[in-house]
N, CA, C and O atoms as a GROMACS GRO file, in nm:
protein
  224
    1MET      N    1   0.489   2.171   1.142
    1MET     CA    2   0.384   2.070   1.144
    1MET      C    3   0.358   2.015   1.003
    1MET      O    4   0.338   1.895   0.985
    2ASN      N    5   0.359   2.104   0.902
    2ASN     CA    6   0.335   2.059   0.766
    2ASN      C    7   0.443   1.962   0.720
    2ASN      O    8   0.415   1.867   0.647
    3PHE      N    9   0.569   1.987   0.763
    3PHE     CA   10   0.677   1.897   0.724
    3PHE      C   11   0.652   1.758   0.780
    3PHE      O   12   0.679   1.658   0.713
    4GLY      N   13   0.600   1.749   0.901
    4GLY     CA   14   0.568   1.620   0.961
    4GLY      C   15   0.462   1.545   0.882
    4GLY      O   16   0.470   1.423   0.866
    5ILE      N   17   0.364   1.618   0.833
    5ILE     CA   18   0.259   1.556   0.751
    5ILE      C   19   0.318   1.504   0.621
    5ILE      O   20   0.285   1.393   0.578
    6TYR      N   21   0.406   1.582   0.558
    6TYR     CA   22   0.473   1.535   0.436
    6TYR      C   23   0.554   1.409   0.465
    6TYR      O   24   0.550   1.313   0.389
    7LEU      N   25   0.627   1.411   0.577
    7LEU     CA   26   0.712   1.298   0.611
    7LEU      C   27   0.629   1.172   0.636
    7LEU      O   28   0.665   1.064   0.590
    8ILE      N   29   0.519   1.185   0.707
    8ILE     CA   30   0.432   1.070   0.732
    8ILE      C   31   0.375   1.016   0.601
    8ILE      O   32   0.370   0.894   0.582
    9GLY      N   33   0.333   1.105   0.512
    9GLY     CA   34   0.279   1.062   0.384
    9GLY      C   35   0.383   0.988   0.301
    9GLY      O   36   0.353   0.884   0.242
   10TYR      N   37   0.505   1.040   0.296
   10TYR     CA   38   0.610   0.974   0.221
   10TYR      C   39   0.647   0.840   0.283
   10TYR      O   40   0.676   0.744   0.211
   11LEU      N   41   0.646   0.832   0.416
   11LEU     CA   42   0.677   0.704   0.480
   11LEU      C   43   0.573   0.598   0.446
   11LEU      O   44   0.607   0.481   0.429
   12ILE      N   45   0.448   0.638   0.437
   12ILE     CA   46   0.342   0.543   0.399
   12ILE      C   47   0.362   0.496   0.254
   12ILE      O   48   0.348   0.378   0.224
   13VAL      N   49   0.395   0.590   0.166
   13VAL     CA   50   0.419   0.554   0.025
   13VAL      C   51   0.541   0.461   0.016
   13VAL      O   52   0.537   0.361  -0.056
   14ILE      N   53   0.648   0.494   0.088
   14ILE     CA   54   0.769   0.413   0.084
   14ILE      C   55   0.741   0.273   0.137
   14ILE      O   56   0.790   0.175   0.081
   15ALA      N   57   0.663   0.263   0.244
   15ALA     CA   58   0.629   0.132   0.298
   15ALA      C   59   0.553   0.048   0.195
   15ALA      O   60   0.576  -0.072   0.183
   16GLY      N   61   0.463   0.111   0.122
   16GLY     CA   62   0.390   0.040   0.018
   16GLY      C   63   0.480  -0.007  -0.095
   16GLY      O   64   0.464  -0.118  -0.146
   17VAL      N   65   0.573   0.078  -0.135
   17VAL     CA   66   0.667   0.039  -0.241
   17VAL      C   67   0.757  -0.076  -0.195
   17VAL      O   68   0.782  -0.170  -0.270
   18ILE      N   69   0.804  -0.067  -0.071
   18ILE     CA   70   0.887  -0.175  -0.016
   18ILE      C   71   0.810  -0.306  -0.016
   18ILE      O   72   0.864  -0.410  -0.055
   19TYR      N   73   0.686  -0.302   0.028
   19TYR     CA   74   0.604  -0.424   0.033
   19TYR      C   75   0.582  -0.482  -0.107
   19TYR      O   76   0.592  -0.603  -0.127
   20ALA      N   77   0.552  -0.394  -0.203
   20ALA     CA   78   0.531  -0.441  -0.340
   20ALA      C   79   0.659  -0.501  -0.398
   20ALA      O   80   0.654  -0.602  -0.468
   21MET      N   81   0.773  -0.438  -0.370
   21MET     CA   82   0.900  -0.491  -0.420
   21MET      C   83   0.931  -0.627  -0.356
   21MET      O   84   0.984  -0.717  -0.421
   22HIS      N   85   0.898  -0.641  -0.228
   22HIS     CA   86   0.920  -0.769  -0.159
   22HIS      C   87   0.832  -0.879  -0.221
   22HIS      O   88   0.878  -0.991  -0.242
   23LEU      N   89   0.707  -0.845  -0.250
   23LEU     CA   90   0.617  -0.942  -0.312
   23LEU      C   91   0.662  -0.981  -0.452
   23LEU      O   92   0.634  -1.091  -0.499
   24ALA      N   93   0.732  -0.889  -0.520
   24ALA     CA   94   0.780  -0.915  -0.655
   24ALA      C   95   0.915  -0.988  -0.654
   24ALA      O   96   0.973  -1.013  -0.759
   25HIS      N   97   0.963  -1.023  -0.534
   25HIS     CA   98   1.089  -1.097  -0.516
   25HIS      C   99   1.209  -1.022  -0.573
   25HIS      O  100   1.299  -1.081  -0.633
   26ILE      N  101   1.209  -0.891  -0.554
   26ILE     CA  102   1.323  -0.808  -0.596
   26ILE      C  103   1.431  -0.822  -0.489
   26ILE      O  104   1.400  -0.822  -0.370
   27PRO      N  105   1.557  -0.834  -0.529
   27PRO     CA  106   1.666  -0.850  -0.431
   27PRO      C  107   1.670  -0.737  -0.329
   27PRO      O  108   1.638  -0.622  -0.359
   28GLN      N  109   1.711  -0.772  -0.207
   28GLN     CA  110   1.707  -0.678  -0.095
   28GLN      C  111   1.794  -0.555  -0.118
   28GLN      O  112   1.758  -0.445  -0.075
   29HIS      N  113   1.909  -0.570  -0.184
   29HIS     CA  114   1.994  -0.454  -0.204
   29HIS      C  115   1.927  -0.350  -0.295
   29HIS      O  116   1.954  -0.230  -0.281
   30TRP      N  117   1.843  -0.392  -0.386
   30TRP     CA  118   1.768  -0.297  -0.469
   30TRP      C  119   1.659  -0.228  -0.388
   30TRP      O  120   1.632  -0.109  -0.406
   31ILE      N  121   1.597  -0.304  -0.298
   31ILE     CA  122   1.494  -0.246  -0.212
   31ILE      C  123   1.555  -0.137  -0.123
   31ILE      O  124   1.496  -0.031  -0.105
   32VAL      N  125   1.673  -0.164  -0.068
   32VAL     CA  126   1.740  -0.066   0.017
   32VAL      C  127   1.777   0.058  -0.065
   32VAL      O  128   1.758   0.171  -0.018
   33ALA      N  129   1.829   0.038  -0.184
   33ALA     CA  130   1.868   0.152  -0.269
   33ALA      C  131   1.748   0.239  -0.303
   33ALA      O  132   1.757   0.362  -0.294
   34VAL      N  133   1.638   0.180  -0.341
   34VAL     CA  134   1.518   0.256  -0.375
   34VAL      C  135   1.465   0.329  -0.252
   34VAL      O  136   1.418   0.442  -0.263
   35THR      N  137   1.471   0.264  -0.136
   35THR     CA  138   1.424   0.327  -0.013
   35THR      C  139   1.505   0.451   0.021
   35THR      O  140   1.449   0.554   0.058
   36VAL      N  141   1.636   0.443   0.008
   36VAL     CA  142   1.722   0.558   0.038
   36VAL      C  143   1.693   0.673  -0.059
   36VAL      O  144   1.685   0.788  -0.018
   37ILE      N  145   1.677   0.641  -0.186
   37ILE     CA  146   1.647   0.744  -0.286
   37ILE      C  147   1.512   0.809  -0.257
   37ILE      O  148   1.499   0.932  -0.265
   38MET      N  149   1.412   0.729  -0.224
   38MET     CA  150   1.279   0.784  -0.196
   38MET      C  151   1.278   0.868  -0.068
   38MET      O  152   1.208   0.969  -0.062
   39LEU      N  153   1.355   0.827   0.034
   39LEU     CA  154   1.364   0.907   0.156
   39LEU      C  155   1.427   1.043   0.126
   39LEU      O  156   1.379   1.146   0.174
   40GLY      N  157   1.532   1.044   0.047
   40GLY     CA  158   1.594   1.170   0.009
   40GLY      C  159   1.500   1.260  -0.068
   40GLY      O  160   1.492   1.380  -0.043
   41ALA      N  161   1.428   1.202  -0.162
   41ALA     CA  162   1.331   1.280  -0.240
   41ALA      C  163   1.218   1.333  -0.151
   41ALA      O  164   1.170   1.445  -0.171
   42GLY      N  165   1.177   1.254  -0.056
   42GLY     CA  166   1.072   1.297   0.036
   42GLY      C  167   1.114   1.413   0.124
   42GLY      O  168   1.038   1.507   0.144
   43VAL      N  169   1.236   1.407   0.175
   43VAL     CA  170   1.286   1.516   0.258
   43VAL      C  171   1.302   1.643   0.175
   43VAL      O  172   1.262   1.752   0.218
   44LEU      N  173   1.360   1.630   0.057
   44LEU     CA  174   1.376   1.748  -0.030
   44LEU      C  175   1.242   1.810  -0.067
   44LEU      O  176   1.228   1.932  -0.063
   45THR      N  177   1.145   1.729  -0.101
   45THR     CA  178   1.014   1.781  -0.138
   45THR      C  179   0.945   1.846  -0.018
   45THR      O  180   0.884   1.952  -0.031
   46GLY      N  181   0.955   1.781   0.098
   46GLY     CA  182   0.893   1.837   0.218
   46GLY      C  183   0.953   1.970   0.256
   46GLY      O  184   0.880   2.063   0.291
   47VAL      N  185   1.084   1.981   0.251
   47VAL     CA  186   1.150   2.107   0.286
   47VAL      C  187   1.115   2.214   0.184
   47VAL      O  188   1.088   2.329   0.221
   48LYS      N  189   1.116   2.178   0.057
   48LYS     CA  190   1.086   2.275  -0.049
   48LYS      C  191   0.944   2.331  -0.035
   48LYS      O  192   0.921   2.451  -0.053
   49ASN      N  193   0.849   2.245  -0.003
   49ASN     CA  194   0.709   2.288   0.001
   49ASN      C  195   0.666   2.351   0.134
   49ASN      O  196   0.562   2.417   0.139
   50THR      N  197   0.743   2.331   0.240
   50THR     CA  198   0.700   2.382   0.369
   50THR      C  199   0.784   2.497   0.421
   50THR      O  200   0.747   2.560   0.520
   51ARG      N  201   0.895   2.528   0.357
   51ARG     CA  202   0.976   2.640   0.407
   51ARG      C  203   0.909   2.772   0.377
   51ARG      O  204   0.835   2.786   0.280
   52THR      N  205   0.938   2.868   0.463
   52THR     CA  206   0.880   3.000   0.443
   52THR      C  207   0.972   3.082   0.353
   52THR      O  208   1.093   3.060   0.350
   53LYS      N  209   0.914   3.172   0.282
   53LYS     CA  210   0.990   3.257   0.191
   53LYS      C  211   1.071   3.358   0.272
   53LYS      O  212   1.021   3.413   0.370
   54ASP      N  213   1.194   3.382   0.231
   54ASP     CA  214   1.278   3.481   0.296
   54ASP      C  215   1.234   3.620   0.254
   54ASP      O  216   1.216   3.647   0.135
   55SER      N  217   1.217   3.706   0.352
   55SER     CA  218   1.182   3.845   0.318
   55SER      C  219   1.310   3.928   0.317
   55SER      O  220   1.380   3.937   0.417
   56VAL      N  221   1.338   3.988   0.203
   56VAL     CA  222   1.463   4.062   0.186
   56VAL      C  223   1.433   4.210   0.180
   56VAL      O  224   1.525   4.291   0.166
   0.00000   0.00000   0.00000
């Protein structure tokens, strides 16, 4: 459930960045590149912060 909350939060941030880049007339290929990078960072951060510690 926590991962879903992280994902929703990152999607909202990404949507805001995309909108701001569109308003700034940044070319679409740069918008796509930034979106892919931010999605990857969001997934990595969400997994890192929500995974349980392995008990050895």
